[in-house]
N, C-alpha and C positions, 0 to 999 in steps of 0.2 A: 916332422910333416906337419903342416900347416893343417890345423882341426879346431873345433869348438867344443869347450871343456866345459861342462857345468859342475859347478862349484859349491856343493853344500856348505855352510856356515852355521855358525852355533845359535840354537835356538833361544838360549841364555846365557849360560857360565861360557867365558870365553876359552876357558881351558879345554872345551871339546872341539876346539879347532886342530885340525890333523896338520903333521908335518908338510906331508905333500898337498894340502890345500894351500898352504902358506908358499911353498916352492912355486906352484902353478900360478898364484896371483903375483908373484916378483916376476916371473919369467914372461908371462903373457904378452902380447901385443896390444890388447886393450882389455878391460874390463868392463863388461856391462852390468851395470847396477840399477836395481829397481829402485833405490833411492839414493842419491849420491852421498847426501849426509849421514846415513846411516851406514854405508859402506865404508866412508870415509872414516868414521872413527874406528871401524875394525881394521882397516889398513894402516891406521896411526898406530894402534896398539901394538901389532905385529910391525912396525916400521919397515911397511910396505910402501914402496914410492913408485906409482905407476898410473897410466893416464887410465880415466874413467870416462863413461857414458851412458846416460839414463836410458833404460829400457824398461819399461812398464806397461801395464795393461793399456794405458791411453795412448802409447806411441808405437808399441810392436808390429801393428799390421803395417803400416808405413816404411818402418826399419828394416822387415827381415831381408828384402831383397838385398838391399846395401850391405848388411851384415855377409852375405853369404859372398856375395861378390867379394868382399874383401879377404876371406877365409880361401877363397879361390885363388886370390892373388898372392898368396903364400901369408898370411898373418894368421897365429894362432889368438883366438879370442875366447876369454874366459867369462862365464854366465854366472852373477850371484843375485839372489834375492835378498831380502831385508832380513831374514833366517831361514834356516833349514833348507830342505833340498830345491832348488828352481823347477818349477812346473806343478809340483806338488799343493794344487791349490794357492798357486802362485805362477806369475808370468814365466814364459819361457816356452812353451808347448809349441807355439806357431813357429817359433825359429828352429827348435830341434826337427819338428816334421819338413819346415822348408830344407833343411840341410841335408834330412834323408833323402828327399826327395832329388836334391841335386848332387848326390853321390859325395858329400862332403862328411869326412870322417868325423864322427861325433862320439864324445867319450863323457860319462859321468862318474864322479868320484866318489864312492862312499862313503856317507857320513852323516850329520845329523839330521832328524825328522822327527817331529814332537809325538806322532802317534804311535811309533813303537814302544818307548818307554811307557806310555799311557796305558797300551794294549797290555804290555807284558805286566804290569802291577796291578792290572784291574781285578786278576784272578778269575776272570772268565774265559771260555774257550778261546785258543787262538791259534789250533790247528787247522780252521777254516775260517776266513773272516772277508769282509766286504768294507770298502773305504768308500764312504759317501762324501767327504768334505763337507762342504756348506749346503745344507738343503735349502732348494729354490726359496727365496723372501715371499713371494706371492703366488703367481703364476705356477701353478702344476704342484704345489706343496702339497695341499691336502691328496691329490692323485698320488704323488709319491709316499707318502706316509701309509695310505691304505695299502701299496705293494709291499711297503717294508713290514708291514705287520705280519705278513706270512714269512718272512726271512727266518731261515732258519741256523744261518752262521751270525757269529757275532758282529755287530757293526759300528763303525768308526764315524765319529760326526766332529766337525770344528765349529765352534760357534762363539758369537760374542757374549762376554758378561750380562750386556743390557736386554739379551734375548734368551738367556738359558732357562729362567723359570718357565717362561713363555713354550720353549721347545720342549722342555720336560713335561709340562701338562698337555702339551699335544701327544706325546709318547703315551702319557697314562691313558688318554681318551682315545687314541687309537689301537695301543697294543696291550693296555692293562695295566693298573696302578702297581700290581705285586712284581710287574717284569724287572729283573735285575739289570742295574746300571752303576757304572763308575765314572767318576768326574774328576779330571785330573786339571790343573791349573798352574801356570806358570812353571813347565818342565824346566828343570835344570837350575833353576834360579833359586835365589834364598827362600822365597815364600811359597817354594811347591808345597802343594798337597794334594791328596786323593781323597775323595768320599765315595765311599760305597755303600749299597743298599738296595731297597726295592726303589722303584721310580717315586713313589709316593714319600718315602723316609728322606731322600734326595732333595725333593721339593721343599717339604718342610724344614731342611737343613738351610738350602739356599734362600728360602724365603724370610728365616730369621738372620742370616748372615750373608750379606750383598757378596756376591759373587766379584771378583776382580781378577784381571790378566788374561792370559790367552787360556782358551778352554778348549780341551779335548775332552768328548765322551765317548763312553765305549757300553754298549747297548747289549745285553744278551739277545740271542736270536730266540724264536718261537720254541719252547721248552716242550722236549719231547715225553710221552707218555707211554706206560705198556697198557697194550690191550688186552682183551681176555685170551687171546690165543696166545699170547707170549711174545708177539711181533712190537717192535717200535714203532709208534705213530706219532703226529704231531697233532697238538689240541688245536684244531681250527674252528670249534666251536662257536666260540665269541665273536669270531669275524664275518661269522655266514648269516 
């Protein structure tokens, strides 16, 4: 049956590619790729010879109707991003939404995404968390930081290495320098590393050691404290 298949690809180590993902990319009628050069390297490594078409944030608005029409006409189309799972801070959401609206079968393969390993190795609570992705660059950034200062769950952010220290400094300003944080970089690659500690400690580390590569920040939520009655409360005093 014709369908859209969302295919995760490795975020670093090519050995993280699944057998099923390779098969789907070989059998699909067309592969939609965020960057055909990046995906071309992946296809060559796994000896996949198939047609590709660019599908990224600059053209996806215009392309979705045509792609949905092709699937309705009987084609199976695979969607990949440069790394990880499409639609997670990557293009693809508009296409998935349009397929769902049109009753087109949509499937997503399980596979790599950078934030899951970063969350697991952070040592911070992961029974409940919120994924924030990239914070707003300008408009709405301060408002969002003020809102997140009261968030009790562990928070997940993506960030550029060039803005990492600035973002951590804003966390210190809005949430306190002692808030616990874990910064993972280059997940599944040769130079993968994770730095944990207070926001202040991690700022000091990356001030002395220039960050490089893809960054995932795991930030602890507003810590709970025991009040005199024995009930657990969250310490909001510093934000009021």
